[in-house]
C-alpha positions in Angstrom: -3.1 45.3 85.5 -0.7 45.7 82.7 1.3 42.8 84.0 -1.9 40.8 84.3 -2.9 41.7 80.7 0.5 40.8 79.4 0.4 37.6 81.2 -3.1 36.8 80.0 -2.0 37.6 76.5 1.0 35.3 76.9 -1.3 32.6 78.1 -3.6 33.1 75.1 -0.6 33.0 72.9 0.5 29.8 74.5 -3.0 28.3 74.2 -3.0 29.3 70.6 0.2 27.4 70.3 -1.7 24.4 71.4 -4.4 24.7 68.7 -4.7 21.9 66.1 -1.9 22.0 63.5 -2.4 22.1 59.8 -2.0 19.1 57.6 1.5 20.1 56.5 2.6 20.5 60.1 1.1 17.2 61.0 2.9 15.6 58.1 6.2 17.1 59.2 5.6 16.0 62.8 4.6 12.5 61.7 7.6 12.3 59.5 9.9 13.4 62.3 8.1 11.1 64.7 8.2 8.2 62.3 11.9 8.3 61.8 12.6 8.0 65.5 12.6 4.2 65.7 12.8 2.8 62.1 15.4 3.6 59.5 15.6 2.9 55.8 17.7 -0.2 56.3 15.1 -1.8 58.6 12.3 -0.9 56.2 13.9 -2.9 53.4 13.7 -6.1 55.4 10.0 -5.8 56.3 7.4 -7.7 54.2 5.1 -5.5 52.1 2.0 -6.7 54.0 3.4 -5.3 57.3 4.0 -1.8 56.1 0.9 -1.1 54.1 0.0 -0.5 50.5 1.4 1.7 47.8 1.4 5.1 49.6 1.8 4.0 53.3 4.8 1.9 52.7 6.7 2.9 55.9 6.0 2.7 59.6 6.7 6.4 59.8 3.3 7.0 58.0 1.4 5.6 61.0 -0.9 8.1 62.6 -2.5 7.3 66.0 -6.2 7.8 66.4 -7.2 10.9 68.3 -9.9 10.6 70.9 -11.7 13.8 71.7 -8.7 16.0 70.9 -10.5 18.3 68.5 -13.2 19.1 71.1 -10.6 19.9 73.8 -8.7 22.1 71.4 -11.8 24.0 70.3 -12.7 24.7 73.9 -9.2 25.9 74.5 -9.5 28.3 71.6 -12.8 29.7 72.9 -11.4 30.2 76.4 -8.3 31.9 75.2 -10.5 34.3 73.3 -12.6 35.2 76.4 -9.9 35.5 78.9 -8.4 38.9 77.7 -11.9 40.5 77.8 -12.4 39.5 81.5 -9.0 40.7 82.4 -9.6 44.3 81.0 -12.6 45.0 83.4 -11.3 44.5 87.0 -13.4 45.5 90.0 -12.3 48.2 92.4 -12.0 45.7 95.3 -9.9 43.4 93.2 -6.5 43.0 94.6 -3.4 42.8 92.5 -2.6 39.2 91.8 0.8 37.8 91.6 2.3 37.4 88.2 1.4 34.1 86.6 4.2 32.1 85.1 4.5 32.3 81.4 3.3 29.2 79.5 5.5 29.8 76.4 7.8 27.0 77.4 5.1 24.4 78.1 5.5 22.7 74.8 9.2 22.5 75.4 8.7 21.1 78.8 6.1 18.7 77.6 8.5 17.6 74.9 10.9 16.8 77.7 8.9 13.8 78.5 11.2 10.9 78.1 9.8 7.8 76.3 11.8 4.6 76.6 11.0 1.6 74.5 12.4 -0.9 77.1 10.0 -0.3 80.0 7.3 1.7 78.0 6.9 4.3 80.9 6.3 8.0 80.8 8.6 10.1 83.1 7.8 13.7 84.1 10.6 16.1 84.9 10.4 18.1 88.2 10.4 21.4 86.3 7.1 20.4 84.6 5.5 19.6 87.9 6.4 22.9 89.5 5.2 24.9 86.5 1.9 23.1 86.5 1.3 23.8 90.3 2.2 27.5 90.0 -0.1 27.9 87.1 -2.9 26.2 88.9 -2.7 28.5 91.9 -2.7 31.7 89.8 -5.8 30.6 87.9 -7.6 29.7 91.1 -7.0 33.3 92.4 -8.5 34.7 89.3 -11.6 32.6 89.9 -12.5 34.1 93.3 -14.7 36.9 92.0 -16.2 37.8 88.7 -17.6 41.2 87.8 -20.5 41.1 85.4 -21.4 44.6 84.4 -21.7 46.6 87.7 -22.8 43.6 89.7 -20.5 41.4 91.6 -21.6 37.8 91.6 -19.8 35.1 93.5 -17.6 33.1 91.3 -19.2 29.9 92.5 -22.4 31.0 90.7 -20.8 31.7 87.4 -19.8 28.9 85.1 -16.2 29.2 84.7 -14.3 28.1 81.6 -11.9 25.4 81.8 -8.4 26.5 82.6 -5.4 26.1 80.4 -3.9 23.8 83.0 -6.9 21.5 82.8 -6.7 21.6 79.1 -3.0 21.0 79.4 -3.6 18.1 81.7 -6.2 16.6 79.3 -3.8 17.1 76.4 -1.0 15.5 78.5 -3.3 12.6 79.2 -4.1 12.3 75.5 -0.4 12.5 74.8 0.2 9.8 77.4 -2.4 7.7 75.7 -0.8 8.4 72.3 2.5 7.5 73.8 1.2 4.3 75.2 -0.4 3.5 71.9 2.9 4.3 70.2 4.7 2.2 72.7 2.4 -0.7 71.8 3.1 0.0 68.1 6.8 0.1 68.8 6.6 -3.2 70.6 4.6 -4.7 67.7 7.1 -3.1 65.3 10.0 -4.5 67.3 8.4 -7.9 67.1 7.8 -7.5 63.4 11.4 -6.3 63.0 12.6 -9.4 64.8 10.5 -11.6 62.6 11.7 -9.6 59.6 15.3 -10.1 60.8 14.7 -13.8 61.1 13.1 -13.9 57.7 16.0 -11.9 56.3 18.4 -14.4 57.8 16.4 -17.2 56.2 16.3 -15.3 53.0 20.0 -14.6 53.2 20.6 -18.3 53.7 18.3 -19.2 50.8 20.0 -16.5 48.8 23.4 -17.8 49.5 22.2 -21.3 48.6 20.6 -19.9 45.4 23.8 -18.0 44.6 25.8 -21.3 45.0 23.3 -23.0 42.7 23.6 -20.1 40.3 27.3 -20.3 40.4 27.2 -24.0 39.8 24.7 -23.6 37.0 26.7 -20.7 35.5 29.8 -22.9 35.6 27.9 -25.7 33.9 26.5 -23.2 31.4 29.9 -21.8 30.7 31.3 -25.3 30.1 28.3 -26.1 27.9 28.7 -22.8 26.0 32.4 -23.4 25.6 31.7 -26.9 24.2 29.0 -25.5 21.9 31.4 -22.8 20.8 34.0 -25.4 20.1 31.4 -27.3 18.0 29.7 -24.5 16.3 32.4 -21.8 16.2 31.5 -18.2 16.6 27.7 -17.8 16.7 26.0 -15.2 14.6 23.8 -12.7 16.4 20.0 -13.0 16.1 19.5 -9.7 14.4 22.0 -10.5 11.7 20.5 -13.9 11.2 17.1 -12.4 11.0 18.3 -9.9 8.4 20.0 -12.7 6.5 16.8 -14.7 6.7 14.7 -11.8 5.5 17.3 -11.2 2.7 17.2 -14.9 1.8 13.4 -14.9 1.9 13.3 -11.9 -0.4 15.7 -13.5 -2.8 13.7 -16.7 -2.5 10.4 -14.9 -3.3 12.1 -13.1 -6.2 13.6 -16.4 -7.4 10.1 -18.1 -7.0 8.5 -15.4 -9.1 11.3 -15.6 -11.7 10.9 -19.4 -11.6 7.2 -19.1 -12.2 7.8 -16.9 -15.2 10.5 -19.3 -16.4 8.2 -22.2 -16.0 5.5 -20.4 -18.0 8.0 -19.6 -20.8 9.5 -23.1 -20.5 6.0 -24.6 -20.9 5.4 -22.5 -24.0 8.9 -23.4 -25.3 8.2 -27.1 -24.5 4.9 -26.9 -26.3 6.5 -25.2 -29.2 9.4 -27.6 -29.1 7.0 -30.6 -28.9 4.9 -29.3 -31.7 8.0 -28.6 -33.8 9.3 -32.0 -32.8 6.2 -33.7 -34.0 6.3 -31.6 -37.2 9.9 -32.5 -37.5 9.2 -36.2 -37.0 6.4 -36.0 -39.5 8.6 -34.1 -41.9 11.5 -36.5 -41.3 9.1 -39.4 -42.1 7.8 -37.6 -45.2 11.3 -36.8 -46.1 12.4 -40.4 -45.7 9.5 -41.6 -47.7 10.2 -38.9 -50.3 13.8 -39.9 -50.3 12.8 -43.6 -50.8 10.4 -42.6 -53.5 13.0 -40.4 -55.1 15.4 -43.3 -55.0 12.7 -45.6 -56.5 11.9 -43.0 -59.1 15.6 -42.6 -59.8 15.9 -46.3 -60.3 12.7 -46.4 -62.3 14.0 -43.4 -64.3 17.2 -45.2 -65.0 15.3 -48.3 -66.0 13.1 -46.1 -68.2 16.2 -44.5 -69.7 17.5 -47.9 -70.4 14.1 -48.9 -71.8 13.9 -45.7 -73.9 17.4 -46.3 -75.1 16.6 -49.9 -76.0 13.3 -48.8 -77.6 15.2 -46.0 -79.4 17.7 -48.6 -80.6 14.9 -51.0 -81.5 13.0 -48.1 -83.2 16.1 -47.2 -85.1 16.7 -50.8 -86.1 13.0 -51.1 -86.9 13.2 -47.9 -89.0 16.3 -49.3 -90.8 14.6 -52.6 -91.3 11.5 -50.7 -92.4 13.5 -48.7 -94.8 15.1 -51.9 -96.0 11.8 -53.6 -96.3 10.5 -50.5 -98.1 13.4 -50.8 -100.5 12.7 -54.5 -100.8 9.1 -53.8 -101.3 9.9 -51.3 -104.0 12.3 -53.7 -105.5 9.6 -56.4 -105.3 7.1 -54.0 -106.8 9.5 -53.2 -109.5 10.2 -56.9 -110.0 6.4 -57.5 -109.8 5.9 -54.9 -112.5 8.6 -56.4 -114.6 7.1 -59.8 -113.9 3.7 -58.4 -114.7 5.0 -57.0 -117.9 6.7 -60.3 -118.6 3.4 -62.0 -117.6 1.5 -59.7 -120.0 4.0 -60.5 -122.7 3.8 -64.1 -121.8 0.1 -64.0 -121.7 0.1 -62.3 -125.1 2.5 -64.9 -126.3 0.4 -67.6 -124.6 -2.7 -66.4 -126.3 -0.8 -66.3 -129.6 0.6 -69.7 -129.0 -2.8 -70.9 -127.9 -4.3 -69.7 -131.0 -1.5 -71.2 -132.9 -1.9 -74.3 -130.9 -5.5 -74.5 -131.7 -4.6 -74.0 -135.2 -2.0 -76.6 -135.0 -4.2 -79.0 -133.2 -6.7 -78.5 -135.8 -4.3 -79.5 -138.4 -3.5 -83.1 -138.5 0.1 -82.7 -138.5 2.1 -81.1 -135.7 5.2 -79.5 -136.8 8.5 -79.4 -134.9 8.2 -75.8 -134.3 4.8 -76.3 -132.7 6.1 -79.0 -130.5 9.0 -76.7 -129.5 6.5 -73.9 -128.9 4.4 -76.3 -126.8 7.4 -77.2 -124.7 8.4 -73.6 -124.5 4.9 -72.7 -123.5 4.8 -75.3 -120.8 8.1 -74.1 -119.4 6.9 -70.6 -119.5 3.7 -71.7 -117.8 5.7 -73.3 -115.1 7.8 -70.1 -114.7 4.6 -68.1 -114.7 3.2 -70.2 -111.9 6.4 -69.9 -110.0 6.5 -66.1 -110.4 2.9 -65.9 -109.5 3.6 -67.8 -106.3 6.6 -65.6 -105.6 4.5 -62.6 -106.2 1.8 -63.8 -103.8 4.5 -64.5 -101.3 6.0 -61.0 -101.8 2.6 -59.5 -101.4 2.0 -61.4 -98.2 5.5 -60.4 -97.0 4.8 -56.8 -97.9 1.6 -56.9 -96.0 3.3 -58.4 -93.0 6.0 -55.8 -93.2 3.5 -53.0 -93.4 1.7 -54.5 -90.4 5.0 -54.7 -88.5 5.8 -51.1 -89.6 2.4 -49.9 -88.3 2.8 -51.8 -85.0 6.4 -50.4 -84.6 5.1 -46.9 -85.3 2.3 -47.3 -82.7 4.8 -48.8 -80.2 7.2 -45.9 -81.0 4.4 -43.4 -80.3 3.6 -45.2 -77.0 7.2 -45.2 -76.0 7.5 -41.5 -76.8 4.4 -40.8 -74.8 5.7 -42.9 -71.9 9.1 -41.1 -72.2 7.3 -37.7 -72.1 5.2 -38.9 -69.1 8.4 -40.1 -67.3 10.1 -36.8 -68.0 7.2 -34.9 -66.6 7.0 -37.2 -63.6 10.7 -36.9 -63.0 10.4 -33.1 -63.2 7.5 -33.2 -60.8 9.4 -35.4 -58.4 12.4 -33.1 -58.7 10.1 -30.2 -57.8 8.8 -32.2 -54.8 12.3 -33.0 -53.9 13.3 -29.3 -53.9 10.2 -28.5 -51.9 11.0 -31.2 -49.4 14.6 -30.1 -49.2 13.5 -26.5 -48.5 11.0 -27.8 -45.9 13.6 -30.0 -44.3 16.1 -27.0 -44.3 13.4 -24.8 -42.6 12.7 -27.5 -40.1 16.4 -28.0 -39.4 16.7 -24.2 -38.8 13.7 -24.3 -36.4 15.2 -27.3 -34.7 18.5 -25.5 -34.3 16.7 -22.4 -33.0 14.8 -24.6 -30.5 17.9 -26.4 -29.5 19.7 -23.0 -29.0 16.7 -21.8 -26.9 16.7 -25.0 -24.9 20.5 -24.6 -24.3 19.8 -21.0 -23.3 17.0 -21.9 -20.9 18.4 -25.1 -19.5 20.9 -23.5 -17.0 18.1 -21.0 -15.9 15.7 -23.8 -15.4 18.3 -25.8 -13.6 18.9 -22.9 -11.2 15.2 -22.7 -10.5 15.0 -26.4 -10.0 17.9 -26.4 -7.6 16.3 -23.6 -5.5 12.8 -25.2 -5.5 14.3 -28.6 -4.6 16.1 -27.0 -1.7 12.8 -25.5 -0.5 11.0 -28.9 -0.9 13.8 -30.7 1.0 13.5 -28.3 3.9 9.7 -28.7 3.8 10.2 -32.4 4.5 11.2 -31.5 8.0 8.0 -29.8 8.9 5.5 -31.5 6.5 6.6 -35.1 7.0 8.4 -34.8 10.4 11.7 -36.0 8.9 14.6 -35.4 11.3 17.1 -32.7 10.5 19.9 -35.3 10.3 18.0 -37.0 7.4 17.8 -33.9 5.3 19.8 -34.2 2.0 22.6 -31.7 2.5 23.7 -32.1 -1.1 20.3 -30.8 -2.3 20.4 -28.0 0.3 23.9 -27.0 -0.7 23.1 -27.1 -4.4 20.1 -24.8 -3.9 22.2 -22.4 -1.7 24.9 -22.1 -4.4 22.3 -21.7 -7.1 20.6 -18.9 -5.2 23.6 -17.0 -3.7 26.6 -17.5 -6.0 27.5 -15.5 -9.1 26.9 -17.2 -12.5 27.6 -15.0 -15.5 26.2 -17.4 -18.1 22.8 -17.8 -16.3 22.6 -14.0 -15.6 23.3 -13.3 -19.3 20.8 -15.9 -20.4 18.1 -14.0 -18.4 18.7 -10.9 -20.6 19.0 -12.9 -23.8 15.8 -14.8 -23.2 13.9 -11.6 -22.3 13.1 -12.8 -18.8 14.1 -9.5 -17.1 11.2 -7.1 -16.6 11.2 -4.1 -19.0 11.3 -1.5 -16.2 14.3 -3.3 -14.6 16.4 -4.0 -17.7 18.5 -0.8 -17.7 19.3 -1.0 -14.0 19.9 -4.8 -14.2 22.3 -4.2 -17.1 24.3 -1.7 -15.1 24.5 -4.1 -12.2 25.6 -6.9 -14.5 28.3 -4.8 -16.1 29.5 -3.6 -12.6 29.7 -7.2 -11.3 31.2 -9.0 -14.4 32.8 -6.1 -16.2 31.1 -6.8 -19.5 27.6 -6.3 -21.0 25.2 -9.2 -21.1 25.3 -9.4 -24.9 29.1 -9.9 -24.9 29.3 -12.6 -22.3 28.7 -15.3 -24.9 32.1 -14.6 -26.5 34.0 -15.6 -23.4 35.6 -19.0 -23.0 34.4 -21.4 -20.2 37.6 -21.1 -18.2 37.5 -17.3 -18.2 33.9 -17.5 -17.2 34.8 -19.6 -14.2 37.4 -17.1 -13.1 34.9 -14.2 -13.5 32.3 -16.1 -11.5 34.7 -16.5 -8.6 35.6 -12.8 -8.7 31.9 -11.7 -8.9 31.0 -14.0 -6.0 33.5 -12.4 -3.6 32.6 -8.9 -5.1 28.9 -9.3 -4.3 29.5 -11.4 -1.1 28.2 -9.6 2.0 30.2 -10.8 5.0 28.1 -11.2 8.2 31.2 -10.9 10.2 34.9 -10.6 9.5 36.7 -13.7 10.7 40.4 -14.3 11.2 39.8 -17.8 9.9 39.4 -16.4 6.4 42.5 -14.3 6.3 44.7 -17.1 5.1 42.1 -18.2 2.5 41.9 -14.6 1.3 45.7 -14.5 0.8 45.6 -17.8 -1.1 42.7 -16.5 -3.2 44.6 -13.3 -4.1 47.6 -15.4 -5.0 45.6 -17.8 -7.2 43.8 -14.9 -8.8 47.0 -13.1 -9.8 48.5 -16.3 -11.2 45.4 -17.1 -13.3 45.2 -13.5 -14.6 48.9 -13.7 -15.6 48.2 -17.0 -17.3 45.2 -15.6 -19.2 47.2 -12.6 -20.4 50.3 -14.7 -21.4 48.9 -18.1 -22.6 46.1 -16.7 -24.9 44.9 -19.7 -26.8 46.3 -22.3 -24.4 44.5 -21.0 -21.4 41.4 -23.1 -22.1 43.2 -26.4 -22.6 46.1 -26.2 -20.1 45.6 -28.8 -17.3 47.4 -26.6 -14.7 44.9 -23.8 -15.3 42.0 -26.1 -14.7 43.6 -27.3 -11.5 44.1 -23.7 -10.3 40.6 -22.8 -11.2 39.2 -25.8 -9.3 41.2 -24.7 -6.2 40.1 -21.1 -6.6 36.5 -22.2 -6.6 37.0 -24.3 -3.5 38.7 -21.4 -1.7 35.9 -19.0 -2.8 33.3 -21.3 -1.3 35.2 -21.7 1.9 35.6 -17.9 2.3 31.9 -17.4 1.7 31.0 -20.1 4.2 33.2 -18.8 6.9 32.3 -15.1 6.5 28.6 -15.9 6.4 28.9 -17.6 9.8 28.6 -21.2 8.9 29.0 -23.8 11.6 31.4 -26.1 9.8 33.6 -26.2 6.8 33.1 -28.3 3.8 35.1 -31.4 3.2 35.0 -31.2 -0.5 33.2 -28.8 -2.8 32.9 -28.0 -6.5 31.9 -24.6 -7.6 28.7 -24.3 -9.8 29.5 -24.7 -13.4 28.2 -22.9 -16.4 26.0 -25.8 -17.3 24.6 -26.4 -13.8 27.1 -29.1 -12.8 26.6 -31.3 -9.8 28.3 -30.7 -6.5 30.0 -33.0 -3.9 28.4 -33.4 -0.5 29.4 -31.0 2.3 28.9 -30.7 6.0 27.2 -27.3 6.4 24.3 -25.5 5.0 23.0 -22.0 4.6 
């Protein structure tokens, strides 16, 4: 019995080994089973629709459908639990049974079934067959009698549990079915592998053809890139170009804002200038008329002076003649008095004589004395008449002289009044002249101030105009559909130089015209002094040639190279050499530096070299044929082949 109990326990143990496995065990078995006919290399060539979705991407994940396996295994578990209890209560008449063969190696023997993919047949080994037959005979002997309590009932009347062998056979059949199913799957997989291999070959052919095309395209592309590199030179990276574009856009926005401010101030200045111009024109007209009037008054004054002098001379002569006439009148009066006295005497004598004549005439005899007296009377009467006539004439002449004297006095008074009026008018005109001269001087000063302000703002306005014209010229390409080849490169170049090159005169004008924002004045002054080496207020004392040299130095000092190029090394050496020569000339030539033709020639070459260095190091495609650096007064530039 102990042997039987141990054998029964071993059978139960073996049956427990046949229980359904856990999920982890199934996964391990499936994984080991799946890797038996497909490897990773074959899996890569299978289409995705053959090997499932995302998780079941391999043939090894395939799990065959189990038909009734769970029911069989549960029955096996219940039978294995009952068999030890039956074995512990043997009947007295029960004979010892032969030892049953151990079933611990059944799984190993079952696993010895050989599956071949060629003929898809299941082969059983002889050891498995003998083990199964011996196990069957042992279990049949156990089924002969069954003791239930104290009663012995024939085994035929008792429902016996299914034996482990039967369960084993059913499981083997199930395994055979699974093996057949797997063989079918293997055949299908082999077909799929063949198709996949064919598809892989086709894909390999297509891939080789595509690789040939790629090589050909790459060769063409390399040739094209090489030609483009020969045409364009070394290309600038997109990030650097974007940074440069953003920098340029920022400067453009700032320049646009400054230009708007400049335009506002320029409009105000233009209005002031136009108003002052109108005032100046009016004042110039008034001044011209005043000058004409002054000249006319001067002429009239000179004529009046001549008239006054003539009148003075005439008045003097009239006064002299008047005095002479007065003297003559006095003389005539004296003569008249004498004549009157004589006349009185003569009248007395005449009356005496008349009396005597009457007396004589009364006498009949006329004496000789009487006749003489009569003759003398008659002669005196004639003299008296003559003196009377002369006296009347003298009175008439005296009256005429008095009338002439009165008219001369009146005329003299009028001439004096006219002279006084002329003097006051001349004085008033002189005051008007002084006032017009002061007004003219003030207008001249305002004109000079406006001209200075215009000269100050002209280069700033020209810079803004160049930048905005560049923007408008580029806008023609998008707004009007103008081809890029028709864009005016001279305008583009001029705007680029105005926006990106140093110009001490214009920068100093920004400070002098109060165009720099208050909060930025201090920092901008430091930047200006660092760039040009002088404060903005002192830049006006520099000569034009020295300013050109300073602009070149400041351009390279503030120039930010996108990339260092070996093409600019020779130009850098030439620039350094020209700079040293010009600095030596400036220190040695003093007053002749501005007028020496060789200095102007070197400065022109220095400006060209500066432009070429900037163009190359900023990554331009081409190099300019000819160029002229921006001047202090916004000079024009020759056309070039590249643009910023």
